[in-house]
N, C-alpha and C positions, 0 to 999 in steps of 0.2 A: 504494500500500500504506500502510495506517495501522497502526502497531504500538505497543502500550502494554504497560507492565509494571505489575503490581499486586501489592502484598504485603498480607496481612491476617492478623489474629491467629488466625483460625480454621484456615486451611489452611497458613499459612506458605508458600504457593505463589505462583506467578506466572501471570499471565494473558497468553496470546498472546505469549509471549516467543519469541526466535529459535530456530526449529527447527534441529537439527543441532549446537547448541552445548550439549554435555552436561555433567553434573557440577556445575552451578551451581544450588544450592538457593536457597530464598528466605531467605537470611540477610541480605537487603538492608536490613531494618529490625530494630532491637532491639525486640521486641514483648513484651507482658506481658498476662496475663489478670487482673491484680489488680483488685479492685473499687474503684469510686470512693468517695471520701468523700462523704457526703450533704450537706456544707455546713452541718452543724449543724441541719438542718431535718427530720431523721428521715425523709428520702425524700419528704416532702410539700412543704414550702417554699412558694414562690409569693408573690404580692403580698399583703401584710398589710393592705392598705387605704390605705397611704400611698404616694403617688407618689414615686419615686426620681429624683434628678438625678445622673447618672453623668458625671463629667468625665474625658475621656481626652485624652492628648496624642499627637502623632505626631512621630517623628524619622525622616524618610524623605529620600531624596536629591534635594533641590532643586538641589544643586550637587555637583560631584565626578564621579568616573569611572563612576558609575551614575545620573547625572542623567536619562538617557533613560528610566529606570524610575520616576522620580518622578511624572509626570503620571498614569499609570494607577493607581498606588498611592494617591496623594492622592484621586483620583476615587473609587476603591473605598471608601475610608474615608468620604468625604462622602456618597456615594450610600447607603451603609448607614445612616448617621445620619439622613438625610432620611426613609427608610422607617420607621425605628424611631420617630422623633418623630411622623410622620404617623399611625402606628397608634394612638398614645395609649392604650397598654395597661398603664400603670403605671410607665413609665420614660421619662425624657427624657435625651438624650445631648448633651453639650457638647464641643466640639473645640478644643484648643489646638495649633495647627500649628507644627511645628519642622523645621529642616533638619539632617539627620545629616551632610551633607558626606561626605568620605572621610578616609582616614588621612593624606592629604597636606595638605588645607586645614584639617582639624580643626575644622570648623564645630561639631561636637558639644561641644567644650570650653566654649563659651558657651551653646549651645542646651539642653544637658541641665539645667543648674541653672535656666535660665529656665523651662523647661517644668515641671520638678518644683516650682518655686516657685509654680506656679498651683494646686497641690493636686490634681493628677490622681491617679486610682486606678490607671491603667494607661497605658502608652505603647506605641503601635504603631510598631515599628521594631527595628533598622534593616533596610535591605535587605541590606547587606553583612555577612557573618559577621564579618569582621575589624573592622568598625566597631562592631558590637554588643559584641564582646569588649573594646573600649576603655572602654565605660561601663556594662556590665551590673552590675558590682559597685556602682557609684554608685546605680543605680536600685533594686537589691535592698536596699541599705542604707537607702534611703528608704521601705522597706516598700511598694514600688510594683511592679505587674506589668510585665514587659517581654514583649511579644507580637509576634513578628516574622512578617510574611507571606512572607519570602523567605530567611531564614537557612537554609543547608543544611549547614554544617560539622558533622561528627560530634562536635565538641568539646562541643556543648551537651547531648548526651544524658547525659553524666556530670557536667555542671557543677554545682558546689555553689551552687544558686540559691534555697535555702530554699522551694522549691515555687512560685516566682513567675515562672518563665520558661516560655513556650509558643510554639509556632510552627505555622502551617498548611502550611508547606513541608516535605517529607520530607528526611531526611538524605541527603547525597551518596553514602552507601553504595549506595543504589539507583540514582541517576543514573549513577554511575561504572560500575556493572555493566551497565546498559543501553547506555551509550555504548561501552564496551569490546567488548560483544557485537556491536553494530551494525558497528563497524569490522572485526571479524573476519569477520562474516557477509558483508560486502561483498567479501571475498576478500583483504584486505590481510594481509601476513605480518610486516611491519616498521612501526614507528610512531615518529614523533618528536613531541615536545610542547613548546610554549612556555607557560610557567606563571607566573601571578601568585604572587609569594612572600608569601602570607598563609594564614590557616587555611582559607579557601575553596579557593584554588588548589592548595595542597599536598595537602589532603585529597582533593579530586576527582582529582588526579593519581594518588594512591595507589590509589584504587578502580578507575579506568580501567586502570591498569597490571595490577592483580591479575586483572581480568576478561579483558583482552586476552591476557595470558600464560597464563591457565588454558585459553583457547581455542586455544592453540598458537602465538600470536604472540610477537614479541620487540620490546621497546621499545629502540630503538637510540640515542636521544638525547633528553635533557630539558634545557631551558635556562630559567632563571627571570629575572624582572625584578621591580622594586619599584614600588609605587604612587608616582606622581610622575615616573617615568622618561618621557622623551620620545623617546629614540632606542633602536631595537631591532635595529640592524644586526648587532650581535655575536650576539644570540640567534638571529636568522634564519640567519646564516651557519653557526653551529654546528649547527643542526638540519639544514639543507640539505646540509651536508658529509657527514652520515651516510647520505644517499640513502635516506630512508624511503619506503615505499609510500604512507603516509598521514601527515598532521600534524593533531594535536588542538590547538586554540587555547583554552586554559583561561585566559581573560582577561576584563577588563571592556571599556570603550569604547575602550581603547588599540588594540584590534584594527583599528580604522579606519586608524590610522597604519601598522600592520604590513602590511596586505593588499597595497598596491601593490608592495612589494618581494618579497613571497612569491609572488604570482600571476605575476610577471614571469619566475619561474624554476621554478614548480611548478604542476601541474594543479589548477585550482580544485575540480574534482569530487572530489578526494581530500583536501579539507579538512573538518574537523569542528569545529563550534561547540558552545557550552554555554549554559546559561541566563544567564550573566553577560554574554554578548555577542551572543546571537541576536536580531537586529533586522531590521526592514525598511529596508535601507540605501539603496535607490534609487541615485541618482547619486553618493552619498558615497564609494563604493568602486568599484574596477574590477569587471568582470563576474565573478560567482562562481557561475554557473549550475551546478547539480549538487552543490554543497557541501551537507552535511547538518549537523544539530545536534539537541540534545535540550534539553528543559526540563520541570520538574515541572508537573503540572496537566492538567486536562481538555483534550482535543483542541480547538484553536482553532476548528475548524469547528463543533464541538458547542457552543461558547460564543458562536456568532454572535448569538443573540438577546440574551444578556446584554451583550455588548460594544456592540451597537447601542443598547441602553437606557442603558448607562454613558456612551457618547459623547454621546447626546442630553442626558442630565442635565448633563454637564460643560460642554457648550457653552451650555446654558441658565443655567449659573452665571457666564457671561461669560468662560469659559476657551477657549483654542484647541482645535480638534478634536484628538482623540487619534490618534496614529499608531502607538503601541505599546499593547499590552494585557497584557503579561507581569506577573503577580502582582497584577493588578487584582482578580481574583476572590478570591485569598487574602487581600487586604487587606479586602475587603468581608466575607468570612466571619469574619475576626478580630474585627471590630467586632460583628457579629451574635452571636458566641459570648460576648463580654464582656458584652453587654447581657442576654442570656438567663441567663447565670450570675448576674449581679447581681439579676435578677428572681427567680431561683430562691432565692438566698440571702436575699432581702429586705433587701439591704445593698449599700452602695457601698464598704465596706472591702475593700482589696485581698486580704487573707487569706481573707475570706469568699467573694469572687468566685473566687479561685484554687481553693478547696475545692470549688466547684460546677462548674468548667469541664469536668472529665472527664465528669461525669454528663450535662450538656446536650449534649455531643458524641456521646453514645452509649457512652462508655467504661465505664459501669457494667454493660453487657451487657443492659440492659433499658430500656424506654422506648418511647414512641410516635413513630414516624418523622414528621418534618415538615421542610419545606424553605423556609418563609418565616418571617420574624419574627412576623407576626401569628398564624399557625397555632401556632407553638411557644409563644408567649406565652399564648395561650388555654389550651393544655394545662397550662402551669405555673400559671396563675391559677386553674385548676380543681383544683389540688392534685395533679396527676399528673406523671409524668416525661416530659420531652420529649427526643427524640433528633434533633438538628439535622443534616441532611445538606446540605452547602453547595454553592455554585456550583462551587467548586474540587474537590469530592470529598466522600466520607463523613466524612473527617477522623478521628473516633474516637480521642481522646487516650488514651495510656497514662499510667502513674503519674508519668512524668517530663516530661509535656507534649509528647511527640512524637506526630504522627499515626501510627496503626497501619495505615492504609489510604492508599495513594498511587498516583498514575498518573504515568508519565513518557512524554511524547509525543516522537515523532521527526518531524523536519521536513526539507524539501529546498528549496533556493533555485531559483527560476525565472529566466528571462531578464531580468526586471526587478529582480533583486536583492531580491525579497521572498520570504518563505517560506510554505509550505503543508504540510499534513499529508502524511507520506510513507507 
């Protein structure tokens, strides 16, 4: 079974969500029908005849507790840049790579000023919501766009960002609803949770709890830990003592340390993972066949062609083969949208690009659909409106930089500790 949830501005409805779980409307995304700013181009815009050079930075996890997401995200950025530059349609993109680290090693403290010092118009990152919140004000104060491929905290929807924050990943309001429904639909009546104590973990915990309880379940134990912790026996003991039917692990890579103690006392098939820790673990953890999880984005099976191309490109750049692909498509789409917005605005000024981002994503409610940089750039260069539908989904920004259309995939682990669509 492959199940996805979709929210959109037109219907405020959900697609193919769990039958039998009633009363949960499509409140999963804060949506708006406001029209986009035309970027100062009167709706025509496009290449003015001068080629643009757009410099973007990245602050993605080369180190820290989300480092396993670094390779696909960096690959997505570089692959998009290679296609944009190869197209030669009025814009060239340069990349200044940086490491976001995490809130324990704090790599961002030196990397943010270094990347900003290179004069970038936008920064792709961070992956972690908690990390982005550490430096978003610094980036905005530098009149630079912060564009995350993976931030899911609801804190960003209402953040005072001067119109300079965007993301291709949807808010955890939606993922929490889908995960809570999945756990209830699997027949579980009580739930325990081990939660990372940051904006991502506590936010996702809140929405899983709301959905699960709305479906008639009860959360019987929630135990939290902090980034940098290395021992989790107290949290595990607290949750197991409540004897829940299911356990949701709202963590990052620390889950690998937790799993041996958990599965020695709890059925693996009753464990639930999230986007922060859903990985192809292989021999790194004990058998977890039957465990399930969710993460935003198009079904990995439907992304097979893209991930094959992405891996081929990455290996061709002299990098190791990719073993994870989570948020690779969202990173790719972030770069595509920034380049298209710059082309539309005829400018590499961050404010001009930001003003055009909603339109090129389709958020203005009109425009010609296109799915490659070359096709979209041709539309813009002809003076028309392009509506980019990405690899990760339609995207379609609202006026606060959130995608108004999103898909959440559900996955199940097989006997080899790798996951596939459920």
